[in-house]
PLY file of the C-alpha trace (Angstrom):
ply
format ascii 1.0
element vertex 347
property float x
property float y
property float z
element edge 346
property int vertex1
property int vertex2
end_header
17.06 45.00 -74.68
15.73 47.00 -77.63
13.93 43.95 -79.01
12.29 43.26 -75.65
11.17 46.89 -75.33
9.93 46.90 -78.94
7.95 43.68 -78.41
6.46 45.04 -75.16
5.37 48.32 -76.74
4.01 46.53 -79.81
1.96 44.16 -77.66
0.66 46.93 -75.39
-0.36 49.12 -78.33
-2.04 46.35 -80.32
-3.85 44.68 -77.46
-3.66 46.82 -74.30
-5.13 45.42 -71.07
-8.66 46.43 -70.15
-7.68 48.55 -67.17
-5.27 50.54 -69.35
-8.02 51.24 -71.89
-10.36 52.48 -69.19
-7.59 54.63 -67.68
-6.80 56.26 -71.03
-10.49 56.91 -71.73
-10.99 58.39 -68.26
-8.01 60.70 -68.70
-9.33 61.72 -72.10
-12.76 62.59 -70.64
-11.14 64.59 -67.81
-8.94 66.46 -70.27
-11.87 67.14 -72.63
-14.12 68.35 -69.81
-11.46 70.57 -68.21
-10.25 72.24 -71.41
-13.75 72.50 -72.89
-15.20 74.07 -69.75
-12.43 76.68 -69.67
-12.69 77.34 -73.41
-16.38 78.21 -73.32
-16.69 79.66 -69.80
-13.45 81.56 -69.34
-14.51 84.58 -71.48
-17.53 85.15 -69.23
-15.65 84.42 -65.99
-11.94 85.37 -66.15
-11.32 84.15 -62.58
-11.65 80.47 -63.58
-8.55 78.29 -63.49
-7.47 74.78 -64.49
-8.33 73.47 -61.05
-11.88 74.79 -61.37
-12.32 73.10 -64.73
-11.00 69.79 -63.43
-13.18 70.06 -60.31
-16.28 70.70 -62.42
-15.51 67.67 -64.61
-14.95 65.33 -61.67
-18.09 66.51 -59.86
-20.15 66.06 -63.03
-18.81 62.57 -63.74
-19.42 61.53 -60.13
-23.03 62.90 -60.35
-22.46 64.86 -57.13
-23.55 68.22 -58.53
-22.38 70.66 -55.85
-23.36 73.60 -58.08
-20.33 75.73 -57.21
-19.26 75.61 -60.90
-21.60 75.10 -63.82
-21.58 76.15 -67.51
-23.66 79.14 -68.57
-22.82 79.26 -72.27
-24.48 77.15 -74.96
-21.19 75.47 -75.87
-20.32 74.77 -72.24
-23.66 73.10 -71.62
-24.23 71.07 -74.79
-20.74 70.58 -76.21
-18.99 69.91 -72.86
-21.49 69.28 -70.05
-23.80 66.91 -71.93
-21.02 64.66 -73.39
-19.17 64.22 -70.09
-22.50 63.47 -68.37
-23.28 60.68 -70.82
-19.83 59.21 -71.45
-18.19 60.11 -68.15
-20.87 58.65 -65.92
-21.00 55.45 -67.97
-17.21 55.16 -67.97
-17.04 55.73 -64.20
-19.65 53.04 -63.60
-17.72 50.62 -65.79
-14.47 51.42 -63.98
-16.11 50.87 -60.57
-17.55 47.56 -61.76
-14.05 46.49 -62.82
-12.68 47.36 -59.39
-15.51 45.47 -57.67
-14.98 42.45 -59.93
-11.24 42.50 -59.21
-11.88 42.59 -55.44
-14.38 39.73 -55.65
-12.00 37.70 -57.82
-9.12 38.34 -55.43
-11.20 37.28 -52.42
-12.46 34.20 -54.23
-8.93 33.20 -55.19
-7.83 33.63 -51.59
-10.69 31.52 -50.24
-10.12 28.84 -52.90
-6.41 28.71 -52.08
-5.13 30.08 -55.39
-3.31 33.12 -54.02
0.39 33.65 -53.42
1.38 35.31 -50.14
4.37 37.48 -49.27
4.74 37.04 -45.52
7.53 36.72 -42.98
7.84 35.29 -39.47
4.55 33.44 -39.89
3.16 30.00 -39.07
2.39 27.44 -41.79
0.04 24.56 -41.00
0.14 21.62 -43.40
-2.87 19.32 -43.93
-6.41 20.19 -42.88
-7.09 17.65 -40.14
-10.60 18.91 -39.40
-11.98 22.29 -38.38
-12.19 21.48 -34.66
-8.55 20.39 -34.43
-7.17 23.36 -36.37
-9.26 25.77 -34.30
-8.02 24.22 -31.05
-4.41 24.62 -32.17
-4.97 28.26 -33.13
-6.76 28.98 -29.85
-3.91 27.51 -27.80
-1.26 29.40 -29.77
-3.17 32.67 -29.51
-3.13 32.47 -25.71
0.68 32.41 -25.59
2.47 35.70 -26.12
5.20 33.96 -28.14
2.64 33.65 -30.96
-0.49 35.55 -29.95
-3.01 36.84 -32.46
-0.50 38.91 -34.41
1.40 36.09 -36.11
0.02 35.39 -39.63
-1.12 31.81 -40.27
-1.15 30.01 -43.63
-2.97 26.70 -44.12
-1.67 24.40 -46.88
-3.80 21.50 -48.08
-4.35 19.62 -51.32
-7.93 18.44 -50.89
-9.79 21.29 -49.14
-12.06 23.01 -51.68
-12.59 26.21 -49.74
-11.31 27.74 -46.53
-14.00 27.41 -43.81
-15.69 30.64 -42.75
-14.53 30.12 -39.15
-10.90 30.20 -40.25
-11.55 33.18 -42.52
-12.75 35.15 -39.50
-9.49 34.31 -37.75
-7.53 35.78 -40.66
-6.05 32.46 -41.78
-4.67 32.41 -45.33
-5.11 29.34 -47.51
-2.90 27.77 -50.18
-4.28 24.80 -52.09
-1.76 22.49 -53.70
0.57 19.57 -53.23
2.52 20.41 -50.06
5.56 18.45 -51.25
6.14 20.66 -54.30
8.31 23.76 -54.30
5.66 25.80 -56.13
3.18 25.27 -53.29
5.79 25.98 -50.63
6.79 29.20 -52.38
3.16 30.36 -52.48
3.00 29.81 -48.71
6.28 31.76 -48.29
7.82 28.85 -46.40
11.34 30.30 -46.77
10.35 33.28 -44.60
8.23 31.29 -42.14
9.08 31.00 -38.46
7.21 27.78 -37.64
5.72 24.88 -39.59
3.23 22.38 -38.13
2.54 19.21 -40.11
-0.71 17.55 -39.04
-1.84 14.02 -39.77
-4.47 14.25 -42.49
-6.28 11.02 -41.49
-5.63 9.86 -37.90
-7.13 6.43 -38.72
-4.66 5.75 -41.55
-1.05 5.00 -40.55
-0.05 5.60 -44.20
-0.60 9.32 -43.54
2.82 9.29 -41.89
4.41 8.72 -45.31
2.94 11.99 -46.56
4.21 13.82 -43.47
7.72 12.43 -44.01
7.65 13.66 -47.60
6.43 17.13 -46.55
9.13 17.32 -43.88
11.80 16.41 -46.45
10.49 19.08 -48.82
10.62 21.74 -46.08
13.98 20.79 -44.61
15.48 20.47 -48.08
14.94 24.17 -48.81
14.79 25.96 -45.44
16.30 24.25 -42.42
15.87 27.37 -40.28
12.09 26.83 -40.03
11.04 25.27 -36.72
9.10 22.14 -37.76
6.77 20.18 -35.50
5.36 17.02 -37.08
2.52 14.78 -35.95
2.68 11.04 -36.62
0.62 7.96 -35.80
3.06 5.06 -35.97
6.00 5.25 -33.52
8.13 3.57 -36.20
7.81 6.75 -38.29
9.63 8.82 -35.67
13.04 7.59 -36.86
12.29 8.59 -40.45
11.10 12.01 -39.36
14.26 12.57 -37.31
16.37 11.64 -40.34
14.31 14.11 -42.36
15.53 16.85 -40.01
12.34 17.65 -38.07
12.86 19.71 -34.96
10.07 18.12 -32.93
7.91 15.01 -33.39
4.62 14.27 -31.63
3.51 10.64 -31.84
-0.15 10.64 -30.85
-0.45 6.86 -30.43
2.47 6.80 -27.98
0.90 9.52 -25.85
-2.48 7.80 -26.00
-0.89 4.72 -24.45
0.71 6.86 -21.74
-2.56 8.57 -20.93
-4.47 5.28 -20.76
-1.95 3.57 -18.49
-1.57 6.58 -16.18
-5.32 7.05 -15.92
-5.57 3.40 -14.92
-2.84 3.70 -12.29
-3.60 7.27 -11.15
-7.27 8.09 -11.76
-7.72 11.79 -12.54
-4.23 12.33 -13.96
-5.63 13.31 -17.38
-7.40 16.31 -15.83
-4.10 17.38 -14.25
-2.21 17.01 -17.52
-4.99 18.73 -19.43
-4.78 21.73 -17.13
-0.98 21.90 -17.49
-1.02 21.58 -21.27
-3.82 24.04 -21.96
-3.11 27.76 -22.23
-6.75 28.54 -21.57
-6.89 27.59 -17.92
-4.73 27.18 -14.84
-0.95 27.24 -15.10
1.22 25.72 -17.79
4.49 23.86 -18.23
7.30 25.95 -19.72
10.87 25.25 -20.80
12.83 28.34 -19.69
16.37 28.94 -21.07
19.17 29.17 -18.52
21.34 32.27 -18.95
24.38 31.22 -16.88
25.70 28.15 -15.06
24.40 27.55 -11.57
22.99 24.95 -9.21
19.47 23.64 -9.71
18.55 24.84 -6.23
19.73 28.39 -6.95
17.93 28.51 -10.30
14.79 27.11 -8.67
14.92 29.93 -6.12
15.04 32.48 -8.95
12.01 30.82 -10.49
10.07 30.97 -7.20
10.72 34.71 -7.03
8.90 35.03 -10.37
6.01 32.76 -9.41
7.32 29.60 -11.09
7.98 26.15 -9.67
11.05 24.39 -11.12
10.47 20.67 -11.78
13.49 19.51 -13.74
16.13 20.11 -16.40
15.94 19.70 -20.17
19.57 19.07 -21.14
21.28 20.09 -24.38
21.48 16.41 -25.45
17.67 16.20 -25.44
17.38 14.22 -22.20
15.09 15.36 -19.40
15.90 15.00 -15.69
12.97 15.58 -13.37
13.46 16.57 -9.71
17.29 16.46 -9.80
19.44 17.02 -6.66
19.60 20.67 -5.60
23.39 20.75 -5.89
23.41 19.55 -9.50
25.00 22.09 -11.82
22.93 23.36 -14.74
24.97 24.79 -17.61
24.01 27.70 -19.84
22.07 26.47 -22.86
20.00 24.01 -20.87
16.38 24.75 -20.01
14.46 24.48 -16.77
11.12 22.69 -16.73
8.81 24.97 -14.76
5.15 25.48 -13.94
3.90 29.05 -13.89
1.20 31.51 -14.90
3.08 32.93 -17.93
6.21 32.35 -19.97
9.59 33.47 -18.66
12.11 34.70 -21.22
15.16 33.53 -19.29
16.20 32.55 -15.78
0 1
1 2
2 3
3 4
4 5
5 6
6 7
7 8
8 9
9 10
10 11
11 12
12 13
13 14
14 15
15 16
16 17
17 18
18 19
19 20
20 21
21 22
22 23
23 24
24 25
25 26
26 27
27 28
28 29
29 30
30 31
31 32
32 33
33 34
34 35
35 36
36 37
37 38
38 39
39 40
40 41
41 42
42 43
43 44
44 45
45 46
46 47
47 48
48 49
49 50
50 51
51 52
52 53
53 54
54 55
55 56
56 57
57 58
58 59
59 60
60 61
61 62
62 63
63 64
64 65
65 66
66 67
67 68
68 69
69 70
70 71
71 72
72 73
73 74
74 75
75 76
76 77
77 78
78 79
79 80
80 81
81 82
82 83
83 84
84 85
85 86
86 87
87 88
88 89
89 90
90 91
91 92
92 93
93 94
94 95
95 96
96 97
97 98
98 99
99 100
100 101
101 102
102 103
103 104
104 105
105 106
106 107
107 108
108 109
109 110
110 111
111 112
112 113
113 114
114 115
115 116
116 117
117 118
118 119
119 120
120 121
121 122
122 123
123 124
124 125
125 126
126 127
127 128
128 129
129 130
130 131
131 132
132 133
133 134
134 135
135 136
136 137
137 138
138 139
139 140
140 141
141 142
142 143
143 144
144 145
145 146
146 147
147 148
148 149
149 150
150 151
151 152
152 153
153 154
154 155
155 156
156 157
157 158
158 159
159 160
160 161
161 162
162 163
163 164
164 165
165 166
166 167
167 168
168 169
169 170
170 171
171 172
172 173
173 174
174 175
175 176
176 177
177 178
178 179
179 180
180 181
181 182
182 183
183 184
184 185
185 186
186 187
187 188
188 189
189 190
190 191
191 192
192 193
193 194
194 195
195 196
196 197
197 198
198 199
199 200
200 201
201 202
202 203
203 204
204 205
205 206
206 207
207 208
208 209
209 210
210 211
211 212
212 213
213 214
214 215
215 216
216 217
217 218
218 219
219 220
220 221
221 222
222 223
223 224
224 225
225 226
226 227
227 228
228 229
229 230
230 231
231 232
232 233
233 234
234 235
235 236
236 237
237 238
238 239
239 240
240 241
241 242
242 243
243 244
244 245
245 246
246 247
247 248
248 249
249 250
250 251
251 252
252 253
253 254
254 255
255 256
256 257
257 258
258 259
259 260
260 261
261 262
262 263
263 264
264 265
265 266
266 267
267 268
268 269
269 270
270 271
271 272
272 273
273 274
274 275
275 276
276 277
277 278
278 279
279 280
280 281
281 282
282 283
283 284
284 285
285 286
286 287
287 288
288 289
289 290
290 291
291 292
292 293
293 294
294 295
295 296
296 297
297 298
298 299
299 300
300 301
301 302
302 303
303 304
304 305
305 306
306 307
307 308
308 309
309 310
310 311
311 312
312 313
313 314
314 315
315 316
316 317
317 318
318 319
319 320
320 321
321 322
322 323
323 324
324 325
325 326
326 327
327 328
328 329
329 330
330 331
331 332
332 333
333 334
334 335
335 336
336 337
337 338
338 339
339 340
340 341
341 342
342 343
343 344
344 345
345 346
């Protein structure tokens, strides 16, 4: 312990950091101005105190010049006032330039993705899949009170040079680095995150699924409590993602096929689904937890009292039963599939 302290003190004294040098010099100027002002002016004005001397020094260094205190003696003017004007003003300007440079450097590092964030209960988005797509996701999430505008968002990507200005305005943080490495995940505070969304970097390249599987393994290997939603292109990748421990998987190609076939068989169905899936218009589909066991008909009646229409049951085994018989029993832990104007906490 003594050796560590000795090495630290030796290093600090031989080569102190720049901010420490400026701080020591500033304290020295304040001490010189305060004591010097009192030394020369106190005989002619016995009412002066240490606070008056310090106030005079600060006002002089800051070039404010209120005029409530000023030296009248020769020594106070030329041996105290003139030196702190010359050295103090220059030192203050240098200190302010250091602060400005530090702020600019910090902002630049944040925009370039070189910062480390200490957040909790936040959302981490992996892979920059285009500005329009990321903005749409953020807009949809902001409209739901479960996320809203208050939840911090961190974007993690390896190839993006600089965070777009549109995302900066939304308060999105950026971490640049390999999303499969622990160092990058730590910088994004993944261990304290609430949700993680893994986007497909290149929707035209099925090999992008391999990267998403690797990212999912890296996340689940260190923090299984994070709710992970992963996008994939190839339906064959869904099995690998499930083995990786992902909570939810969205296969875009599978849904594209569903949309195409349904639009062929039921023209206009995509507008209906678009309205139900968008938080920005109309009413939405919600999965509402069931608090206690009861019949589907009874639970549906509770939903109607709150302005929701019950459509089906999402069972604990992951299966979904739409429009079940009214007498069917729904156990606690299941979720009702409903349509309504806003999310219900429980039914």
